[in-house]
N, C-alpha and C positions, 0 to 999 in steps of 0.2 A: 370402354371398350373395352372388351373379354378379356383378362390375364392368361395369357396364354406362356405355357411352361417350357423355361429357361431348357433346353433338354443338353446339350451341350456341357451343362453346372451338373448335372445326374451320374454318378457312380453307374457301373455295371448293374447292379442291382435293386437300382432305383430305375434303368430303364429297363429290364426285366419286368417290375409289377407294373409299370404303365403300360406296355403291351397288354399284361398278361389279360387288364379288359376290353381286347380288340379283338380276341376270341381267334386268333392267329398261332403258328408254330410258335416255341419259345426260341428257341435258334436263328427269329431274325431280330433279337438282339443283340446279339454277339455279331450282328453284321450289320444296324445301327451303328451302336457302339465304335465299332474299326473303321466306316465310312467319317465317322468324326473327328476318331483320335489315328488313324493308321493314314488316311487318304485322305484327310483334310477338309472335307468340303464342306462350302459355303451354300450350299443346300438342298432343299432335301428331293431335288429334280435328279439333283448327282447323284444318285443312289442307287444307282440303274437293274440291282441284282435285285430287291424291292419292288414287292407287288404298285401295281397304280394306284387301289383302291388300300392301300395299307401308306401309301406313300400321303392320300388324301387329306387320310384322318389323322397325321401328324402334323401334314402343314395345317389342319382346323386347330389343331389343339397346343401344337408345340410351337418354339422360334428357335434358330440356329443363330446364337448372337457373335455377333463379327466385329472386328474392324479393322475401317478399309485405312493403308497406308498411302498419308497424301505426302509426304517429301522422306527423301530418305539424303542423309548428308554422310559423304564419306569422310578421312582424314583424310591428306593427300600426307600424312608421317606413318599411321600404321596404320592404314584400311580398315581402323574403327569404321560401322558404319551406324548411322544415329536416326530414327526411323518416329516421324509423326505421324501416329496413327489418327484418325477418327472415332469417337464412337458414336450409336444408333443416338444418341440424342444431343450430339453434334458438339459433345465435349472436345478436347482434345487431353493425347497423356503420349508421351515421348518413349523409347526405349532403345537401350545402342546393347549390336552383338559387338562379342572384341574374338579377335581369332588370335588363339594359345598357340604354342608345341603340341598342348597336349587334349586342344580339340577347343570347339568355339563355343565359348562361356556368351548367353544372355545376361544384361540387367532387366531384368518388369518392374513393372511401376505396379504398386499394389492398390493406390487410390487416386484420384482427381484433384492434384495437390496435395497437401497437410498443414493437420493443425497443429506441429509440435511450435515450430514458431522459431526454429533452429538457427540462430545471426547469421553463422555464414552460411546457410543454402538457400538456391534458387527454387528450391519445389512450393514451399510454405508461403511465398508471394502472391499476395492476392488469396486466400487462405484454404481450407476444407469444401470441395465441391459434392464428393461422394465417394463410397468406396467404389469400388471394382465387383463383379462378377465373378467366380468359379471359373468364368468362359470365358470373357475378357480379358481374365491373367491368361490363361490358353492360348486365347489368338493370338495374342504378342510372338509367344513363340513359336505359334505356327503359322504367322504369316511369314516372319523371317525365312523359317526355315524353305519355304514355299519359294520364295523374293531370290534367295541363294542357291537355293540346290544345295545346300550343304544340313550334315547330321549338327542337331545341340544334340552337345553332352554336360554341358552345364548350366545351371542357371541361380543368378543370385538376385533376390527378391531386397532389393537396392536402389530401383530407381524412387521415380513419386509415392509419397508416403508413407508413412509408420505401419509398415505388416500385422503389427501384433494388436491392435486399432479397430480390424477388421480381419479379427481370428477367423473365424468359422470359414467364410470364403480364400482365405489362404491355405487351411490344412485341408479344405476339399483340392483344392490346385493342385499340393505336395499330392495328396495321394492320386491323382490323377494323371499326374505327370512321369509320375515315377512307378506305374502302373504297368505290371508285364506285356498290358496287350492296347498299350500307349504309343507312346514315344519311346518311354522303361529306362527315363533318365533317372540312374540310378544316386535314390537320397542321399549318399555321400558327395553326392554330386551338385545337391543344394545349397546356398547357404541363403539363413531368414537374417534380415536387419532389422537392427531395431535401437528406438536409443535408451529402453529401459522401461520396459512398464512391467512391472514385480509383478503382478498377480497374472496377467498374459505369460510370464517368461516361468513362472511357477508351474501351469495350466500343457505349455510345452514340453515342458520336462516329462510329461506325465502320458503325452499323448503318443509312445512306442517309434516313433522316428528314430531315423538316422542321421537328420541333420547337419551343420555346421551352422553354431549360434552365434553370431556378428554382433559386439556392443559398439554403437557409437558410445565411446567413453568421453574423450577428446580436454578431460583434466586429471589431475590429480587429486584436486582437492572441492568441497563442494560449493567453496565460496567460489574459487574460479568456473566451476560449471554451472551457476546461478547463474551469472555471468552473459552465457554464449549461448545457452537451453533451457526455456521455459518449464522444460519439464523435473529437471532440476528441483523447484520449488515443491515436486510433489516426493520423489520417493529420492533418497541418502543414498550416496556411492556404496554407502555400507549396507543398504538394504538390494541395492541391484547386484552389489557381488556374491550375499548369503542365496539371491535366488539362480545366481550363473552356477554355484558351486554346486545348489543342488542339479541345474540340466547336468551337467559334469557328469556328479555321481550318479545321477539316471540312469546316461545314455553310452556315458563312457568317448562323449563325445569331445573333445579340445573345447575350451570358446575361445573368440578370436575378438581381442578389443581393439576397435577403431580406434586411430588417435589424429586427429587434423593437426599441423601446428601450424601456431598461427601466428606472426612475428608480434612478440613485444607479448602478449598473453598467457600462452601456455608452450613455447618450447626453450627456456633457458634450460640452465642448469642443473638449479636448485627442484624445478620441475620435472625432471627429467628422476632426480632420486629419489621424488617423494613418488612417482609413478612406482618407480623399484619399488619400493619399501611396500605401496600399496597393495603388487599382485607378485610379491616372495611366497615363494612354498605354492603359488598354483602354479596347474598343469597349461598356461596361456598363452600364447602367441599376439605381439603386438604388430600392429600394424599401422607403422608410418606414413600420415597422406599428409604432403607441403601442401595445405588449403588453395583449391582451385578460383579462382578472379569468379567472381558475380559483381558485374554491373550495380547492382544496387547496393552493395555492402564496397568500405575499405577497406575490409581483411586482405591484410597481406602476408604474402606466401613467408616461412622462417627461412630465415639467410642458411646458405648451402653449410655455413662454419657450423649454425648453431644445431642445424640439422642430424652432421656427424656424431657432434659429442654428444647428442638426446641418445643416438642412437647407441655411439660407444659405450656409454652410459649405464644401459638397458643390457646390452650382453656381458660387461664386466662384473653385472647384477646375475647371467645368471639366466635372461629372461630371454626366451625363442623372440628375435627380432624382424621383420623385413620393411625396407620401406618397396609401400606400391608403387608399379608403376605405369603411371598417369595412360590412361587410353585414352583416344578421341580429344584431349587438352584443343585441338584446331577448331573445333567442331560443337564447343562448349557438349561436350559425350562425358564429358570424367564428374567426380567424384562431390557431386554438391550443386550442381551445377544444369540439370532438369529441371524447367518449368512450361506451362501452359502457351507455349507458341504456338503459332497457326501460320509462319511464314516460315 
């Protein structure tokens, strides 16, 4: 079967180049781009002001790659919505929409599954199937916005997968979603999460983006990190922090350090003191996250008194700390709980 162009993954300039071969007026490119990224259509037939002959050419040469909503779970606690989406090849991904006072935030997946193997995270169960295309990442936001009728103002690339191992598609996604001719979500409202792919962090620091980088640190030492995160065998904390410093120096954007508190593993007084020492002097922000339950492992969340002491030690050391409000925990929609479920 002849390969079709994934038109929703193309930039405006690429769509202009595509239709240049069709001998049609150049303004058609802007119309097509708007149908895809403003009106959020899922077929060429919906592009009402595009001549039928041009729609037929587009249909023959291109595809509009979408995601299909299969299920929505709504939290009875905070109204968080977890979506199960089916892809064209019948793979499944999950996305989450959270409502905050400052606007709606969507957590998108960047891969089907994940190869990173973090022991406390459900997304890695079953390994990595494939990368998502730019259009498949975009479509998660587009479908959620259509489903709720509400604008999405914040994006966190923290769902299934390691975004920086799907580097090019994720970069294209960020540029498209923040384009002034699409949903125009501010890059300052986009967060990219990584478990610490050092060369990709360094590349990211040179992209001229204004996104927030969130590093999944989860340990104050390489020894502890190796027990829970296989990536720690490849990159040391020293190497990762050096790359994060480069990101801050190049972009001026403060790095967020994600830290899942796991009972008996990384949540005691000595761990907090070691973490404070590690990050001292850096313009950093720490997100403390009591680890969320995953049936396939037996990691438990830190005890309340340990969490409070941990936070106090960091604050006393002058480090900016928040305890993340866990949204959607009752529907397995919280950090580390997304997985390829089909029901």
